[in-house]
MOPAC internal coordinates of N, CA, C and O (Angstrom, degrees):
PM7 1SCF
backbone

  N    0.0000 0     0.00 0     0.00 0    0    0    0
  C    1.4205 1     0.00 0     0.00 0    1    0    0
  C    1.4419 1   112.72 1     0.00 0    2    1    0
  O    1.2310 1   118.41 1   -58.71 1    3    2    1
  N    1.3263 1   120.63 1   121.29 1    3    2    1
  C    1.4789 1   124.54 1   174.87 1    5    3    2
  C    1.3982 1   108.51 1  -104.83 1    6    5    3
  O    1.2310 1   119.89 1   -62.36 1    7    6    5
  N    1.3873 1   117.82 1   117.64 1    7    6    5
  C    1.3487 1   127.77 1  -174.89 1    9    7    6
  C    1.6286 1   109.46 1  -142.22 1   10    9    7
  O    1.2310 1   120.62 1   -45.96 1   11   10    9
  N    1.2983 1   116.43 1   134.04 1   11   10    9
  C    1.4959 1   111.78 1  -179.46 1   13   11   10
  C    1.5397 1   107.58 1   -74.75 1   14   13   11
  O    1.2310 1   119.90 1   -13.69 1   15   14   13
  N    1.2641 1   117.81 1   166.31 1   15   14   13
  C    1.4096 1   127.18 1   179.21 1   17   15   14
  C    1.6034 1   107.85 1   -65.32 1   18   17   15
  O    1.2310 1   120.38 1   142.58 1   19   18   17
  N    1.3922 1   116.87 1   -37.42 1   19   18   17
  C    1.4083 1   119.91 1   179.98 1   21   19   18
  C    1.4639 1   113.40 1   -70.78 1   22   21   19
  O    1.2310 1   120.28 1   142.01 1   23   22   21
  N    1.3907 1   117.07 1   -37.99 1   23   22   21
  C    1.4703 1   120.66 1   175.50 1   25   23   22
  C    1.5670 1   109.00 1   -59.53 1   26   25   23
  O    1.2310 1   122.62 1   134.04 1   27   26   25
  N    1.3159 1   112.59 1   -45.96 1   27   26   25
  C    1.4922 1   115.77 1  -170.43 1   29   27   26
  C    1.4741 1   105.22 1   -72.96 1   30   29   27
  O    1.2310 1   114.13 1   145.51 1   31   30   29
  N    1.2674 1   128.73 1   -34.49 1   31   30   29
  C    1.4606 1   129.66 1   176.15 1   33   31   30
  C    1.5803 1   106.33 1   -62.23 1   34   33   31
  O    1.2310 1   120.51 1   135.83 1   35   34   33
  N    1.2018 1   116.62 1   -44.17 1   35   34   33
  C    1.6121 1   120.74 1  -178.44 1   37   35   34
  C    1.6696 1    99.18 1   -60.13 1   38   37   35
  O    1.2310 1   118.70 1   124.83 1   39   38   37
  N    1.2617 1   120.08 1   -55.17 1   39   38   37
  C    1.3672 1   122.82 1  -170.86 1   41   39   38
  C    1.6381 1   108.97 1   -56.35 1   42   41   39
  O    1.2310 1   123.86 1   129.69 1   43   42   41
  N    1.3162 1   110.20 1   -50.31 1   43   42   41
  C    1.5788 1   114.57 1  -179.25 1   45   43   42
  C    1.5291 1   108.46 1   -58.89 1   46   45   43
  O    1.2310 1   118.81 1   133.16 1   47   46   45
  N    1.3924 1   119.87 1   -46.84 1   47   46   45
  C    1.4597 1   118.55 1   178.80 1   49   47   46
  C    1.5236 1   113.38 1   -54.86 1   50   49   47
  O    1.2310 1   121.72 1   138.76 1   51   50   49
  N    1.3750 1   114.32 1   -41.24 1   51   50   49
  C    1.5051 1   120.28 1  -178.55 1   53   51   50
  C    1.5670 1   112.11 1   -66.33 1   54   53   51
  O    1.2310 1   123.65 1   141.33 1   55   54   53
  N    1.2751 1   110.61 1   -38.67 1   55   54   53
  C    1.5759 1   120.96 1   178.54 1   57   55   54
  C    1.5248 1   106.30 1   -65.18 1   58   57   55
  O    1.2310 1   119.99 1   137.65 1   59   58   57
  N    1.3265 1   117.62 1   -42.35 1   59   58   57
  C    1.4404 1   122.03 1  -177.55 1   61   59   58
  C    1.4389 1   110.87 1   -66.89 1   62   61   59
  O    1.2310 1   119.06 1   133.10 1   63   62   61
  N    1.3736 1   119.40 1   -46.90 1   63   62   61
  C    1.5360 1   121.02 1   172.49 1   65   63   62
  C    1.4869 1   116.48 1   -55.67 1   66   65   63
  O    1.2310 1   123.00 1   138.24 1   67   66   65
  N    1.3242 1   111.86 1   -41.76 1   67   66   65
  C    1.5496 1   119.40 1   179.00 1   69   67   66
  C    1.5556 1   110.58 1   -58.80 1   70   69   67
  O    1.2310 1   124.59 1   136.74 1   71   70   69
  N    1.3973 1   108.80 1   -43.26 1   71   70   69
  C    1.5117 1   116.24 1  -171.16 1   73   71   70
  C    1.5750 1    99.97 1   -69.25 1   74   73   71
  O    1.2310 1   119.44 1   127.53 1   75   74   73
  N    1.3194 1   118.68 1   -52.47 1   75   74   73
  C    1.4335 1   121.70 1  -177.20 1   77   75   74
  C    1.5062 1   113.22 1   -51.91 1   78   77   75
  O    1.2310 1   121.76 1   130.88 1   79   78   77
  N    1.3904 1   114.24 1   -49.12 1   79   78   77
  C    1.4722 1   120.58 1   178.72 1   81   79   78
  C    1.4434 1   109.91 1   -59.10 1   82   81   79
  O    1.2310 1   115.28 1   133.48 1   83   82   81
  N    1.3214 1   126.57 1   -46.52 1   83   82   81
  C    1.4879 1   128.16 1  -178.34 1   85   83   82
  C    1.6011 1   106.89 1   -65.93 1   86   85   83
  O    1.2310 1   116.81 1   154.49 1   87   86   85
  N    1.3040 1   123.66 1   -25.51 1   87   86   85
  C    1.4487 1   121.40 1   172.76 1   89   87   86
  C    1.4391 1   114.36 1   -75.49 1   90   89   87
  O    1.2310 1   123.06 1   131.69 1   91   90   89
  N    1.4185 1   111.74 1   -48.31 1   91   90   89
  C    1.4645 1   120.07 1   178.28 1   93   91   90
  C    1.5796 1   109.97 1   -58.99 1   94   93   91
  O    1.2310 1   118.86 1   143.97 1   95   94   93
  N    1.2447 1   119.77 1   -36.03 1   95   94   93
  C    1.4669 1   119.20 1  -177.91 1   97   95   94
  C    1.5305 1   109.22 1   -89.64 1   98   97   95
  O    1.2310 1   120.81 1  -171.99 1   99   98   97
  N    1.3127 1   116.07 1     8.01 1   99   98   97
  C    1.5115 1   117.93 1  -179.39 1  101   99   98
  C    1.4646 1   119.57 1    43.32 1  102  101   99
  O    1.2310 1   124.95 1  -130.23 1  103  102  101
  N    1.4061 1   108.09 1    49.77 1  103  102  101
  C    1.4547 1   117.49 1   172.81 1  105  103  102
  C    1.3839 1   117.77 1   -70.68 1  106  105  103
  O    1.2310 1   116.69 1   -14.58 1  107  106  105
  N    1.3612 1   123.91 1   165.42 1  107  106  105
  C    1.3336 1   128.34 1   178.82 1  109  107  106
  C    1.5061 1   115.71 1   -41.53 1  110  109  107
  O    1.2310 1   118.06 1   -34.75 1  111  110  109
  N    1.3196 1   121.31 1   145.25 1  111  110  109
  C    1.4062 1   117.99 1   176.73 1  113  111  110
  C    1.4957 1   119.64 1   -58.35 1  114  113  111
  O    1.2310 1   121.54 1   148.00 1  115  114  113
  N    1.4577 1   114.65 1   -32.00 1  115  114  113
  C    1.4675 1   118.48 1   177.83 1  117  115  114
  C    1.5260 1   107.90 1   -64.76 1  118  117  115
  O    1.2310 1   116.90 1   132.52 1  119  118  117
  N    1.3132 1   123.50 1   -47.48 1  119  118  117
  C    1.4252 1   125.93 1   178.04 1  121  119  118
  C    1.4604 1   111.42 1   -53.01 1  122  121  119
  O    1.2310 1   119.25 1   128.74 1  123  122  121
  N    1.3764 1   119.04 1   -51.26 1  123  122  121
  C    1.5430 1   119.51 1   173.68 1  125  123  122
  C    1.3696 1   116.84 1   -61.67 1  126  125  123
  O    1.2310 1   117.55 1   140.86 1  127  126  125
  N    1.3185 1   122.28 1   -39.14 1  127  126  125
  C    1.4490 1   127.91 1   175.52 1  129  127  126
  C    1.5381 1   110.61 1   -57.02 1  130  129  127
  O    1.2310 1   121.03 1   131.91 1  131  130  129
  N    1.3888 1   115.63 1   -48.09 1  131  130  129
  C    1.4434 1   119.96 1  -174.31 1  133  131  130
  C    1.5693 1   107.40 1   -68.02 1  134  133  131
  O    1.2310 1   122.31 1   136.54 1  135  134  133
  N    1.2911 1   113.18 1   -43.46 1  135  134  133
  C    1.4988 1   118.59 1   179.80 1  137  135  134
  C    1.6887 1   109.61 1   -60.08 1  138  137  135
  O    1.2310 1   121.69 1   144.84 1  139  138  137
  N    1.2657 1   114.38 1   -35.16 1  139  138  137
  C    1.4215 1   117.31 1   179.86 1  141  139  138
  C    1.4794 1   110.30 1   -75.64 1  142  141  139
  O    1.2310 1   119.57 1   140.65 1  143  142  141
  N    1.2743 1   118.42 1   -39.35 1  143  142  141
  C    1.4881 1   121.38 1   177.58 1  145  143  142
  C    1.6460 1   107.88 1   -65.36 1  146  145  143
  O    1.2310 1   121.31 1   143.22 1  147  146  145
  N    1.2856 1   115.10 1   -36.78 1  147  146  145
  C    1.4863 1   113.08 1   177.78 1  149  147  146
  C    1.4817 1   115.92 1   -63.13 1  150  149  147
  O    1.2310 1   122.42 1   134.28 1  151  150  149
  N    1.4267 1   112.97 1   -45.72 1  151  150  149
  C    1.4555 1   121.53 1   169.72 1  153  151  150
  C    1.5664 1   114.13 1   -52.56 1  154  153  151
  O    1.2310 1   123.93 1   129.54 1  155  154  153
  N    1.3275 1   110.08 1   -50.46 1  155  154  153
  C    1.5511 1   114.01 1  -178.17 1  157  155  154
  C    1.5074 1   111.88 1   -57.46 1  158  157  155
  O    1.2310 1   119.29 1   142.91 1  159  158  157
  N    1.3862 1   118.96 1   -37.09 1  159  158  157
  C    1.4432 1   121.62 1  -178.65 1  161  159  158
  C    1.4677 1   114.18 1   -73.78 1  162  161  159
  O    1.2310 1   120.52 1   147.47 1  163  162  161
  N    1.3546 1   116.62 1   -32.53 1  163  162  161
  C    1.4701 1   117.37 1   168.61 1  165  163  162
  C    1.5551 1   116.10 1   -66.98 1  166  165  163
  O    1.2310 1   122.20 1   139.59 1  167  166  165
  N    1.3525 1   113.39 1   -40.41 1  167  166  165
  C    1.4506 1   114.99 1   178.96 1  169  167  166
  C    1.5518 1   110.03 1   -66.81 1  170  169  167
  O    1.2310 1   119.93 1   141.96 1  171  170  169
  N    1.3818 1   117.73 1   -38.04 1  171  170  169
  C    1.4141 1   123.13 1   171.84 1  173  171  170
  C    1.5231 1   110.25 1   -54.09 1  174  173  171
  O    1.2310 1   120.51 1   129.17 1  175  174  173
  N    1.2616 1   116.64 1   -50.83 1  175  174  173
  C    1.4861 1   123.61 1  -177.98 1  177  175  174
  C    1.4939 1   108.20 1   -55.93 1  178  177  175
  O    1.2310 1   120.54 1   131.68 1  179  178  177
  N    1.3373 1   116.57 1   -48.32 1  179  178  177
  C    1.4744 1   118.56 1   177.92 1  181  179  178
  C    1.4950 1   117.38 1   -61.93 1  182  181  179
  O    1.2310 1   119.71 1   144.42 1  183  182  181
  N    1.2134 1   118.16 1   -35.58 1  183  182  181
  C    1.4396 1   124.85 1   175.75 1  185  183  182
  C    1.5640 1   112.87 1   -66.22 1  186  185  183
  O    1.2310 1   122.41 1   131.27 1  187  186  185
  N    1.3065 1   113.00 1   -48.73 1  187  186  185
  C    1.4642 1   119.13 1  -178.91 1  189  187  186
  C    1.5113 1   116.65 1   -70.65 1  190  189  187
  O    1.2310 1   124.49 1   156.89 1  191  190  189
  N    1.4400 1   108.99 1   -23.11 1  191  190  189
  C    1.5530 1   118.04 1   172.16 1  193  191  190
  C    1.4427 1   113.92 1   -66.77 1  194  193  191
  O    1.2310 1   121.08 1   161.33 1  195  194  193
  N    1.3552 1   115.55 1   -18.67 1  195  194  193
  C    1.5356 1   117.18 1  -177.80 1  197  195  194
  C    1.5382 1   110.33 1    85.67 1  198  197  195
  O    1.2310 1   116.86 1  -169.12 1  199  198  197
  N    1.2426 1   123.58 1    10.88 1  199  198  197
  C    1.4530 1   124.18 1   179.11 1  201  199  198
  C    1.5174 1   105.21 1   -74.95 1  202  201  199
  O    1.2310 1   120.10 1   180.00 1  203  202  201

């Protein structure tokens, strides 16, 4: 996957906001969990990309 650092940061911030909103709205555990996993994957990609 070829993605710029800036694009990845934007995606991470969007995923973080989505996770925070799901927790603030007290959504179902499964929704919060999936949002958390999505954020974790993006952070992992950021790390392994060497940014």
